[in-house]
C-alpha positions as CSV (number, residue, x, y, z in Angstrom):
1,M,4.6,23.5,9.3
2,K,5.3,20.6,11.7
3,L,3.2,17.9,10.1
4,S,1.5,16.7,6.9
5,I,-1.2,14.1,7.1
6,V,-1.7,12.2,3.8
7,V,-5.0,10.4,3.3
8,P,-5.4,8.3,0.2
9,C,-9.1,7.9,-0.8
10,Y,-10.9,5.7,-3.3
11,N,-14.7,5.3,-3.4
12,A,-14.7,6.2,0.3
13,E,-17.9,8.3,0.4
14,T,-19.8,5.9,2.7
15,K,-16.9,5.0,5.0
16,I,-14.8,8.1,5.4
17,G,-17.1,9.8,8.0
18,L,-15.2,8.7,11.1
19,C,-11.9,9.5,9.6
20,L,-13.0,13.1,8.8
21,E,-14.4,13.6,12.3
22,S,-11.2,12.4,13.9
23,L,-9.1,14.8,11.7
24,E,-11.3,17.6,12.9
25,G,-10.6,16.7,16.5
26,I,-6.8,16.7,16.3
27,D,-5.2,18.4,19.3
28,L,-2.9,20.7,17.4
29,P,-3.1,24.3,16.2
30,E,-4.4,24.4,12.7
31,D,-1.4,26.4,11.4
32,S,1.0,23.7,12.6
33,F,-0.3,20.9,10.4
34,E,-2.0,20.2,7.1
35,V,-4.2,17.4,5.8
36,V,-3.6,16.3,2.1
37,F,-6.4,14.2,0.7
38,V,-5.6,12.4,-2.5
39,D,-8.6,11.0,-4.4
40,D,-7.6,8.0,-6.6
41,H,-10.2,8.9,-9.3
42,S,-13.2,7.7,-7.3
43,T,-16.4,6.9,-9.2
44,D,-18.7,7.8,-6.3
45,G,-19.1,11.1,-4.5
46,T,-15.8,11.0,-2.6
47,F,-14.1,13.9,-4.4
48,A,-17.1,16.2,-4.0
49,L,-17.5,15.3,-0.3
50,L,-13.8,16.0,0.3
51,E,-14.0,19.4,-1.4
52,E,-17.0,20.4,0.6
53,R,-15.5,19.4,3.9
54,A,-12.1,21.0,3.0
55,R,-13.7,24.4,2.5
56,A,-14.3,24.6,6.2
57,H,-10.6,24.0,7.0
58,S,-7.8,26.3,5.8
59,N,-5.3,23.5,6.4
60,W,-7.1,20.8,4.3
61,R,-6.3,20.3,0.7
62,V,-7.8,17.9,-1.9
63,V,-5.8,16.5,-4.9
64,A,-7.5,14.4,-7.6
65,L,-5.7,11.8,-9.8
66,T,-6.8,11.6,-13.4
67,S,-6.9,7.8,-13.4
68,N,-7.2,5.1,-10.9
69,S,-3.9,3.5,-9.7
70,G,-5.3,0.4,-8.2
71,S,-3.6,0.7,-4.8
72,P,-3.0,3.3,-2.1
73,S,0.7,3.6,-3.0
74,R,0.5,6.2,-5.8
75,P,-1.9,8.4,-3.9
76,R,0.4,8.3,-0.9
77,N,3.4,9.2,-3.1
78,V,1.5,12.1,-4.7
79,G,0.4,13.3,-1.3
80,M,4.0,13.1,-0.1
81,S,5.2,15.2,-3.0
82,K,2.6,17.9,-2.1
83,A,3.4,17.8,1.6
84,A,5.1,20.7,3.4
85,G,5.5,19.5,6.9
86,E,8.7,18.5,8.7
87,Y,7.1,15.2,9.4
88,V,4.5,13.1,7.4
89,F,1.9,10.7,8.7
90,F,-0.1,8.4,6.4
91,L,-3.7,7.7,7.4
92,D,-6.2,5.4,5.6
93,S,-9.6,6.8,4.8
94,D,-11.5,4.2,6.9
95,D,-9.4,4.6,10.0
96,E,-9.4,7.2,12.8
97,I,-6.6,9.3,14.4
98,L,-6.9,9.7,18.1
99,P,-7.1,13.3,19.3
100,D,-3.8,13.7,21.1
101,A,-1.8,11.1,19.3
102,L,0.1,13.3,16.9
103,R,0.8,16.0,19.5
104,Q,2.4,13.3,21.7
105,Q,4.4,11.9,18.7
106,L,5.6,15.3,17.7
107,E,6.7,16.0,21.3
108,L,8.6,12.7,21.4
109,A,10.2,13.4,18.0
110,S,11.4,16.8,19.2
111,Q,12.8,15.3,22.4
112,E,14.7,12.5,20.7
113,D,15.3,14.1,17.2
114,S,13.5,11.1,15.8
115,D,13.6,10.0,12.2
116,I,10.5,7.8,12.8
117,V,8.1,7.4,15.7
118,R,6.1,4.2,15.8
119,A,3.1,3.7,18.1
120,S,0.5,1.1,19.0
121,L,-3.1,1.1,17.7
122,Y,-6.6,-0.1,18.4
123,T,-8.3,-2.5,16.0
124,V,-12.0,-2.6,15.8
125,E,-14.0,-5.5,14.2
126,R,-17.7,-5.4,13.7
127,G,-19.6,-6.3,16.9
128,K,-16.4,-6.7,19.0
129,K,-14.6,-4.5,21.5
130,P,-11.5,-2.5,20.5
131,Q,-8.3,-4.4,20.9
132,L,-5.0,-2.7,21.7
133,V,-2.3,-4.2,19.4
134,N,1.1,-3.5,18.0
135,R,2.7,-2.8,21.4
136,V,6.5,-3.3,21.4
137,V,7.6,-5.2,24.4
138,G,10.8,-3.9,26.0
139,F,11.5,-1.3,23.3
140,H,13.2,1.2,25.8
141,T,15.6,-1.5,27.0
142,A,16.9,-2.0,23.5
143,A,20.7,-1.3,23.6
144,S,21.1,-0.6,19.9
145,R,19.4,0.7,16.8
146,T,19.5,-2.8,15.3
147,E,17.8,-4.2,18.4
148,K,15.1,-1.5,18.1
149,I,14.4,-2.4,14.5
150,A,14.2,-6.1,15.4
151,K,11.7,-5.4,18.1
152,I,9.5,-3.3,15.8
153,V,9.6,-5.9,13.0
154,R,8.9,-8.7,15.5
155,D,6.1,-7.1,17.5
156,Q,4.2,-4.9,15.1
157,S,2.2,-5.3,12.0
158,T,3.1,-2.8,9.2
159,T,-0.3,-1.0,9.5
160,N,0.3,2.7,9.1
161,S,1.0,4.3,12.5
162,S,4.3,6.1,11.8
163,L,5.4,9.6,12.1
164,I,8.3,10.0,9.6
165,R,10.8,12.8,9.0
166,R,10.0,14.0,5.5
167,S,13.6,14.9,4.6
168,L,14.6,11.3,5.4
169,L,12.2,10.1,2.7
170,I,13.4,12.8,0.2
171,D,17.1,12.4,0.9
172,N,17.0,8.6,0.5
173,G,14.5,8.6,-2.4
174,I,12.0,6.4,-0.5
175,I,8.6,6.1,-2.1
176,W,5.7,3.6,-1.8
177,P,6.2,0.7,-4.3
178,E,3.4,1.3,-6.8
179,H,3.7,-2.0,-8.7
180,L,2.9,-4.1,-5.7
181,H,-0.7,-5.3,-5.0
182,M,-0.1,-6.3,-1.4
183,G,2.6,-5.9,1.2
184,E,3.7,-2.4,0.0
185,D,3.6,-1.2,3.6
186,T,6.2,-3.9,4.6
187,V,8.6,-2.8,1.9
188,F,8.1,0.9,2.8
189,L,8.5,0.5,6.6
190,N,11.5,-1.7,6.4
191,T,13.2,0.7,4.0
192,V,12.5,3.6,6.3
193,L,13.8,1.7,9.4
194,S,16.9,0.6,7.6
195,V,18.0,4.2,7.0
196,S,16.7,5.8,10.2
197,Q,19.3,6.6,12.8
198,N,17.0,7.7,15.6
199,I,14.0,5.3,16.0
200,S,11.4,6.1,18.7
201,Y,8.4,4.3,20.0
202,L,5.4,5.8,21.9
203,D,3.5,3.2,23.9
204,E,0.2,4.9,23.3
205,P,-2.3,4.1,20.5
206,A,-2.3,6.5,17.6
207,I,-5.1,5.3,15.4
208,I,-8.2,3.1,15.3
209,Y,-7.9,0.6,12.6
210,H,-11.3,-0.6,11.4
211,K,-11.3,-4.2,10.3
212,T,-15.0,-4.3,9.4
213,I,-15.5,-6.0,6.1
214,G,-18.1,-4.4,3.8
215,F,-20.1,-5.9,0.9
216,V,-17.7,-4.4,-1.6
217,R,-14.6,-6.6,-1.6
218,S,-11.4,-4.7,-0.7
219,T,-7.8,-5.6,-1.7
220,T,-7.4,-7.4,1.6
221,Q,-10.4,-9.6,0.8
222,Q,-8.7,-11.2,-2.2
223,Y,-5.9,-13.7,-2.4
224,G,-4.6,-15.6,-5.3
225,A,-1.7,-15.8,-7.7
226,R,-1.2,-12.0,-8.0
227,E,-1.3,-11.4,-4.3
228,L,1.1,-14.4,-3.5
229,A,3.5,-13.1,-6.2
230,S,3.5,-9.7,-4.6
231,H,4.1,-11.2,-1.2
232,L,7.0,-13.3,-2.4
233,E,8.6,-10.2,-3.8
234,V,7.9,-8.3,-0.5
235,W,9.5,-11.0,1.6
236,E,12.6,-11.2,-0.6
237,S,12.9,-7.4,-0.5
238,A,12.4,-7.3,3.3
239,E,15.1,-10.0,3.7
240,S,17.5,-8.0,1.5
241,T,16.8,-4.7,3.2
242,L,17.1,-5.8,6.8
243,A,20.3,-7.8,5.9
244,H,22.0,-4.3,5.6
245,V,21.4,-3.8,9.3
246,G,22.4,-7.4,10.3
247,L,18.9,-8.8,10.6
248,S,16.8,-11.6,8.8
249,Y,13.2,-10.7,8.1
250,M,12.3,-14.4,7.6
251,E,13.8,-15.3,11.0
252,I,12.1,-12.4,12.8
253,R,8.8,-12.2,11.1
254,G,8.6,-14.9,8.4
255,H,6.4,-17.2,10.4
256,V,3.8,-14.5,10.9
257,A,3.9,-13.4,7.2
258,L,3.5,-17.0,6.1
259,R,0.7,-17.7,8.5
260,V,-1.3,-14.6,7.4
261,A,-0.8,-15.4,3.7
262,L,-1.9,-19.0,4.2
263,E,-5.0,-17.9,6.2
264,S,-5.8,-15.6,3.2
265,I,-5.3,-18.4,0.7
266,Y,-7.7,-20.7,2.7
267,R,-10.3,-18.0,2.7
268,F,-10.0,-16.2,-0.6
269,N,-8.2,-18.7,-2.9
270,R,-9.2,-18.2,-6.5
271,G,-7.6,-21.5,-7.7
272,D,-5.0,-19.7,-9.9
273,I,-1.8,-20.5,-8.0
274,D,0.0,-22.5,-10.7
275,A,2.9,-24.9,-10.4
276,G,5.5,-22.3,-11.2
277,L,4.4,-19.9,-8.5
278,F,4.1,-22.7,-6.0
279,S,7.7,-23.7,-6.8
280,K,8.9,-20.2,-5.9
281,L,6.9,-20.4,-2.6
282,S,8.3,-23.9,-1.9
283,H,11.9,-22.7,-2.5
284,L,11.4,-19.8,-0.1
285,V,10.1,-22.1,2.6
286,Q,12.8,-24.7,2.0
287,D,15.5,-22.0,2.2
288,N,14.2,-20.7,5.5
289,W,12.9,-23.9,7.0
290,E,15.3,-23.9,9.9
291,A,14.2,-20.3,10.8
292,I,10.4,-20.9,10.5
293,S,9.8,-24.6,11.3
294,G,10.3,-24.2,15.0
295,K,7.7,-21.4,15.4
296,P,4.3,-22.1,17.0
297,Y,1.5,-22.7,14.4
298,R,-2.0,-24.2,14.7
299,A,-2.2,-27.6,13.2
300,R,-3.8,-26.5,9.9
301,I,-1.0,-24.0,9.1
302,R,1.8,-26.5,10.1
303,E,0.2,-29.2,7.8
304,T,0.2,-26.8,4.9
305,L,3.8,-25.6,5.5
306,E,5.0,-29.2,5.6
307,I,3.4,-29.8,2.2
308,I,4.9,-26.7,0.8
309,N,8.3,-27.7,2.1
310,S,8.0,-31.1,0.5
311,G,7.2,-29.5,-2.9
312,N,4.0,-31.4,-3.3
313,Y,1.9,-29.2,-5.6
314,E,-1.1,-31.5,-6.0
315,G,-1.2,-32.0,-2.2
316,F,-1.0,-28.2,-1.8
317,Q,-4.0,-27.6,-4.1
318,Q,-6.1,-30.0,-2.2
319,N,-4.9,-28.9,1.2
320,I,-5.7,-25.2,0.7
321,K,-9.3,-25.7,0.0
322,Q,-11.4,-24.0,2.7
323,R,-12.7,-26.5,5.1
324,V,-16.4,-26.2,5.6
325,L,-18.3,-28.1,8.3
326,I,-22.1,-28.4,7.8
327,A,-23.7,-29.2,11.1
328,G,-27.3,-29.8,12.1
329,M,-30.3,-32.2,12.0
330,D,-32.4,-32.9,9.0
331,L,-30.0,-31.6,6.3
332,K,-32.6,-32.0,3.5
333,F,-32.5,-28.3,2.5
334,I,-28.7,-28.1,2.2
335,S,-27.9,-31.6,1.1
336,P,-28.6,-31.1,-2.7
337,A,-26.1,-28.3,-2.7
338,I,-23.3,-30.2,-1.1
339,P,-21.9,-31.7,-4.4
340,S,-21.6,-28.2,-5.8
341,L,-20.1,-26.9,-2.6
342,R,-17.5,-29.6,-2.8
343,E,-16.3,-28.3,-6.2
344,H,-15.0,-25.2,-4.2
345,Y,-14.5,-26.4,-0.6
346,D,-13.5,-29.4,1.4
347,V,-16.8,-30.3,3.0
348,K,-17.7,-32.6,6.0
349,L,-21.0,-33.1,7.8
350,D,-21.9,-33.2,11.5
351,E,-25.4,-34.7,11.4
352,W,-27.2,-34.2,14.6
353,T,-29.9,-36.6,15.8
354,G,-32.3,-34.0,17.2
355,H,-32.7,-30.3,18.0
356,D,-30.1,-30.6,20.8
357,S,-28.6,-34.1,20.5
358,H,-25.4,-35.2,18.8
359,D,-22.2,-37.2,19.2
360,E,-20.2,-34.6,21.1
361,N,-16.9,-36.5,20.5
362,Q,-17.5,-36.4,16.8
363,S,-18.4,-32.7,16.9
364,R,-15.3,-31.9,18.8
365,E,-13.1,-33.8,16.3
366,L,-14.8,-32.1,13.3
367,L,-14.5,-28.7,15.0
368,E,-10.7,-29.0,15.2
369,W,-10.7,-29.6,11.4
370,A,-13.0,-26.8,10.2
371,D,-12.3,-23.3,8.9
372,V,-16.0,-22.4,8.5
373,I,-18.9,-23.9,10.5
374,F,-22.2,-23.7,8.7
375,C,-25.1,-24.5,11.0
376,E,-28.2,-25.5,9.2
377,W,-31.0,-24.4,11.6
378,L,-30.7,-22.2,14.6
379,L,-31.1,-25.0,17.1
380,G,-28.8,-26.7,19.7
381,N,-26.2,-27.1,17.0
382,A,-25.7,-23.3,16.7
383,V,-25.6,-22.9,20.5
384,W,-23.0,-25.6,20.9
385,Y,-20.7,-24.4,18.1
386,A,-21.0,-20.8,19.2
387,N,-19.8,-21.9,22.6
388,H,-16.9,-24.0,21.3
389,K,-15.6,-22.3,18.1
390,K,-12.0,-21.2,17.9
391,A,-10.9,-17.6,17.3
392,H,-9.8,-18.3,13.7
393,Q,-13.0,-20.0,12.8
394,R,-16.1,-18.3,11.3
395,L,-19.6,-19.4,12.3
396,I,-22.5,-19.0,9.9
397,V,-26.1,-19.9,11.0
398,R,-28.9,-20.5,8.5
399,L,-32.4,-20.0,9.7
400,H,-35.8,-21.0,8.4
401,R,-39.1,-19.9,9.9
402,F,-39.4,-23.0,12.1
403,E,-36.7,-21.7,14.6
404,L,-38.7,-18.5,15.4
405,N,-40.8,-20.6,17.7
406,A,-37.9,-22.4,19.3
407,R,-35.9,-21.4,22.4
408,F,-32.4,-21.7,20.8
409,G,-32.3,-18.2,19.2
410,H,-32.4,-16.8,22.8
411,L,-29.7,-19.1,24.0
412,V,-27.0,-18.7,21.3
413,D,-24.0,-16.4,22.0
414,Q,-24.6,-14.0,19.1
415,S,-21.2,-12.4,19.6
416,K,-19.7,-15.6,18.4
417,V,-21.8,-15.9,15.3
418,D,-20.3,-14.1,12.3
419,C,-23.3,-14.2,10.1
420,F,-27.0,-15.2,10.3
421,I,-28.5,-16.3,6.9
422,S,-32.2,-16.0,6.4
423,V,-34.1,-17.4,3.4
424,S,-36.2,-14.3,2.8
425,L,-36.5,-10.6,3.7
426,H,-39.6,-10.9,5.8
427,T,-38.2,-13.9,7.8
428,S,-35.0,-11.9,8.4
429,E,-37.1,-9.0,9.9
430,D,-39.0,-11.5,12.1
431,M,-35.7,-13.0,13.2
432,I,-34.2,-9.7,14.1
433,R,-37.2,-8.6,16.0
434,T,-37.6,-12.0,17.8
435,F,-34.0,-12.5,18.9
436,G,-32.7,-8.9,18.9
437,M,-30.0,-9.7,16.3
438,D,-27.5,-7.2,15.0
439,R,-28.9,-6.3,11.6
440,T,-25.4,-5.9,10.2
441,K,-24.8,-9.6,10.7
442,V,-27.9,-10.7,8.8
443,R,-27.8,-11.8,5.2
444,I,-30.6,-13.0,2.9
445,I,-29.7,-16.0,0.8
446,P,-32.9,-17.5,-0.7
447,N,-33.6,-21.2,-1.0
448,Y,-32.5,-22.8,-4.2
449,L,-33.6,-25.1,-6.9
450,D,-31.5,-27.2,-9.3
451,V,-33.6,-25.8,-12.1
452,N,-31.9,-27.8,-14.8
453,A,-32.8,-31.1,-13.2
454,Y,-36.6,-30.7,-13.4
455,K,-38.6,-32.7,-15.9
456,T,-41.2,-30.7,-18.0
457,S,-44.3,-31.7,-20.0
458,N,-46.5,-30.2,-22.7
459,D,-49.5,-32.4,-22.0
460,P,-52.5,-30.1,-22.5
461,S,-54.4,-31.8,-19.7
462,K,-52.0,-30.5,-17.1
463,T,-53.8,-27.2,-16.9
464,Q,-56.6,-29.0,-15.1
465,K,-54.3,-30.7,-12.6
466,L,-53.5,-29.0,-9.2
467,A,-50.7,-30.1,-6.9
468,M,-50.1,-29.3,-3.2
469,V,-46.7,-30.3,-1.7
470,G,-47.2,-30.7,2.0
471,M,-50.6,-30.4,3.8
472,L,-49.3,-30.3,7.4
473,P,-50.0,-28.5,9.7
474,K,-53.3,-26.6,9.2
475,L,-51.5,-23.3,8.4
476,K,-50.6,-24.9,5.0
477,G,-54.2,-24.2,3.9
478,Y,-55.3,-27.7,2.8
479,H,-59.0,-26.8,3.4
480,R,-58.6,-23.8,1.0
481,A,-57.2,-26.1,-1.6
482,L,-60.3,-28.3,-1.4
483,E,-62.5,-25.2,-1.7
484,L,-60.6,-24.1,-4.8
485,L,-61.0,-27.5,-6.3
486,H,-64.8,-27.4,-5.6
487,Y,-65.1,-24.0,-7.2
488,L,-63.2,-25.1,-10.3
489,N,-65.2,-28.2,-10.8
490,A,-68.3,-26.1,-11.3
491,H,-66.6,-25.2,-14.6
492,G,-65.0,-28.5,-15.7
493,E,-63.1,-31.6,-14.6
494,Y,-60.2,-30.6,-12.2
495,S,-58.1,-32.7,-9.8
496,L,-55.9,-32.2,-6.8
497,T,-52.9,-34.3,-5.9
498,V,-51.5,-33.9,-2.4
499,F,-47.8,-34.9,-1.9
500,G,-46.3,-35.6,1.5
501,K,-47.5,-37.1,4.8
502,G,-51.1,-37.0,6.0
503,P,-52.3,-36.1,9.5
504,H,-52.4,-39.8,10.6
505,D,-48.7,-40.2,9.7
506,L,-47.5,-37.7,12.3
507,P,-48.7,-38.2,15.9
508,W,-47.8,-34.7,17.0
509,V,-50.4,-33.4,14.5
510,Y,-53.2,-35.9,15.1
511,K,-52.8,-35.8,18.9
512,N,-53.4,-32.0,18.8
513,P,-57.1,-31.6,19.1
514,V,-57.2,-28.4,17.1
515,E,-55.2,-30.0,14.2
516,R,-57.3,-33.2,14.4
517,E,-60.6,-31.3,14.2
518,Y,-59.3,-29.3,11.2
519,Y,-58.4,-32.4,9.2
520,E,-61.7,-34.1,10.1
521,Q,-63.4,-31.0,8.7
522,C,-61.4,-31.4,5.5
523,E,-62.4,-35.1,5.2
524,Q,-66.1,-34.1,5.7
525,Y,-65.7,-31.4,3.1
526,I,-64.5,-34.0,0.6
527,V,-67.6,-36.1,1.3
528,D,-70.1,-33.2,1.3
529,H,-68.8,-31.9,-2.1
530,N,-68.2,-35.3,-3.9
531,L,-64.5,-34.7,-4.2
532,A,-63.3,-38.2,-3.3
533,E,-62.5,-39.1,-6.9
534,K,-60.9,-35.7,-7.5
535,V,-58.4,-35.8,-4.6
536,T,-55.3,-38.1,-4.6
537,F,-52.8,-38.6,-1.8
538,S,-49.4,-39.6,-3.2
539,G,-47.0,-39.4,-0.2
540,W,-43.4,-38.2,-0.7
541,V,-42.1,-38.3,-4.3
542,D,-39.3,-36.9,-6.3
543,T,-40.7,-33.5,-7.2
544,K,-38.1,-33.0,-9.9
545,T,-40.1,-35.5,-12.0
546,A,-43.5,-35.6,-10.4
547,L,-44.5,-31.9,-10.8
548,A,-44.1,-31.9,-14.6
549,D,-47.7,-33.1,-15.0
550,F,-49.3,-30.5,-12.8
551,G,-50.1,-27.1,-14.3
552,F,-50.6,-25.3,-11.0
553,V,-48.7,-25.8,-7.7
554,L,-50.6,-24.2,-4.8
555,S,-49.3,-22.0,-2.1
556,L,-52.3,-21.3,0.1
557,S,-50.6,-21.0,3.5
558,D,-51.2,-18.7,6.4
559,L,-47.4,-18.4,6.9
560,E,-44.3,-19.3,5.0
561,S,-40.7,-18.2,5.0
562,F,-40.1,-19.0,1.3
563,H,-42.1,-22.0,0.1
564,V,-40.0,-23.9,-2.3
565,A,-42.8,-26.1,-3.9
566,P,-44.3,-23.4,-6.1
567,G,-40.8,-22.5,-7.3
568,E,-40.4,-26.1,-8.2
569,G,-43.7,-25.7,-10.2
570,F,-42.1,-23.0,-12.2
571,A,-38.9,-25.0,-12.7
572,S,-41.1,-27.9,-14.0
573,G,-42.4,-25.6,-16.8
574,N,-45.6,-24.9,-14.9
575,Q,-46.9,-22.2,-12.5
576,G,-47.1,-21.5,-8.8
577,V,-50.2,-19.6,-7.6
578,F,-50.2,-17.9,-4.2
579,L,-52.5,-16.4,-1.6
580,P,-51.0,-13.2,0.0
581,W,-49.2,-14.8,3.0
582,H,-46.9,-12.4,4.8
583,G,-43.8,-11.6,2.6
584,V,-44.8,-13.6,-0.5
585,D,-44.4,-10.4,-2.6
586,Y,-40.7,-10.3,-1.7
587,V,-40.2,-13.9,-2.8
588,Y,-42.3,-14.4,-5.9
589,P,-43.7,-12.2,-8.7
590,E,-46.9,-10.3,-8.0
591,D,-48.6,-11.6,-11.2
592,Y,-49.1,-15.0,-9.5
593,I,-50.4,-13.6,-6.1
594,F,-54.2,-13.3,-5.5
595,E,-56.3,-12.0,-2.8
596,D,-58.4,-15.1,-2.3
597,V,-59.2,-18.5,-3.8
598,F,-61.7,-17.0,-6.1
599,G,-59.0,-14.9,-7.7
600,I,-56.9,-18.1,-8.1
601,R,-59.9,-19.9,-9.6
602,D,-60.5,-17.2,-12.2
603,Y,-56.8,-17.1,-13.1
604,I,-56.7,-20.9,-13.6
605,L,-59.8,-20.8,-15.8
606,E,-58.2,-18.1,-17.9
607,N,-55.1,-20.3,-18.5
608,Q,-56.8,-23.5,-19.8
609,D,-55.4,-23.0,-23.3
610,L,-51.9,-24.4,-23.3
611,D,-50.5,-21.6,-25.4
612,V,-51.9,-19.0,-23.1
613,F,-50.7,-21.0,-20.1
614,N,-47.2,-21.2,-21.4
615,K,-47.1,-17.5,-22.2
616,N,-48.2,-16.6,-18.7
617,A,-45.9,-19.1,-17.1
618,E,-42.7,-17.8,-18.8
619,P,-42.1,-14.7,-16.6
620,G,-42.3,-16.8,-13.4
621,Q,-40.1,-19.5,-14.9
622,R,-37.5,-16.9,-15.9
623,F,-37.7,-15.3,-12.4
624,V,-37.0,-18.6,-10.7
625,R,-34.2,-19.5,-13.0
626,E,-32.4,-16.2,-12.5
627,R,-32.9,-15.8,-8.7
628,Y,-33.2,-19.3,-7.3
629,S,-30.9,-21.5,-9.3
630,L,-28.4,-23.7,-7.5
631,E,-25.6,-21.7,-9.2
632,A,-27.0,-18.4,-7.7
633,F,-27.2,-20.0,-4.2
634,I,-23.6,-21.3,-4.4
635,S,-22.4,-17.8,-5.5
636,L,-24.1,-16.1,-2.6
637,V,-22.7,-18.7,-0.1
638,Q,-19.2,-18.1,-1.5
639,E,-19.6,-14.4,-1.0
640,A,-20.8,-14.9,2.6
641,F,-17.8,-17.2,3.3
642,E,-15.4,-14.6,2.0
643,E,-16.9,-11.5,3.5
644,V,-17.8,-12.4,7.1
């Protein structure tokens, strides 16, 4: 048996397919190698899937752990203890082995009597081309074993791509450190290198490392006190281990390790790094300042390192907040959430003056500052930032229905956008279809309401009062609201209050002959049906207080993406009622959706008793509180910032 491939697995049922296919394509005789899968007590169908696939291969085995270990180290150690090959290779369940990689590595190991063979690899990130990384520059010109080790540590990440003599591990008692939550591969590799006499490198990629981030957060998508503590231990261990061969880990690789750790802290910081742990980090940086300070860093990293070196804990806490730049015109939809966002992030605004107009110097200055760019609207702001963002920055674009009729969705470089956010399912489908977007980049984050900020009322007369927030343009269905009011007044005294601007307030509406004719018909309808004293126009108001007195908030549109106003009605202790515009059943409960205005009329008449009204309003109010609260919105935004 020449080779044992050890594959640790945990809840990998939906992501192990490419790995299994690559293992089936290995260019080696089946009797010369084995594959040992170690299932870390998965809770999905991973174990059953592995057993089924292994039955078709005489050289595949599946081992199941009786409890979950929390990291890949224990499964790797168990797999290593079961291995029978002269060499062992560790492969993660979401990566792929290239067909001829192991054959080439085994041939090189035979030629050079290698203890370890390192190789380069491909990294693949969602929506991007594979990148060849981990190439060791000038390895074959290295004059000594120590120089070879230094080149590997300097030029390669510790991602698994090593063919290792199994007897070397056994004879030196080398195992994967099971107590570490991060960085275990650094400790393992450096330990192996320190005891290896014959170190080889093959300048050919061995694996495809998938960097795609899923919706279930992995250990590499978390960073806080536990992870930093692990890394501090890892760096100290690496420094001690390499000292035995005359090398300094911090001098060779410390700047990269610190940069990666700080990038993770910016992105995933949980706010739990206390003063004691910071002090340990500060001492490590101070002790190695001469070795690391002269290395190239982007400005953000250097700024943080200087604060750490100064020992300023309070400054560190403020500095590591993720920097979020919100950019766009008319920020009315996102502005109420900014105070809550600032509890978690350092937030700045780039307010554009139009769809495609802005202060470019200001935008460039803010761009240099940002970690995350959040474009409100898919307009010129998204196009500009996609064209100018840096490699380390993430770009998120939030769309409303308005942009579907604008040109900018066809102009934006979608490869530079990490995530498109839509306010509703049906809008996301329209967006994907209109602009040809990659579905895997699209997330749905509904609009939000600060539900606790709304005033409520128990005035019995509110059941006879209707409200319409926004009557422009004609697709809002203002004429239908007048019809509904007329039908209701055949049964009692009802009124309609319209909030927002009228057609004469917006020239683009009244200068449109179709729009103008529509509103003239509405005015005539009021006259013809004696509704003048029943209809009130109130302009823009604070809906948090104004809607408390209106039992029913109308949504009678031809088209909406979300329609916040009826949600505000529920938040105000009242009800929203809807005609079946496209997608409404994905946004609001079906109990409040009616086929026509007659259905709405009958429902309103059935809810005139306040007790009946309150009973029927409660499910909608609960629905809005649970799904569309500001807290729910902030939580979803945080997930998007961390996962894209």
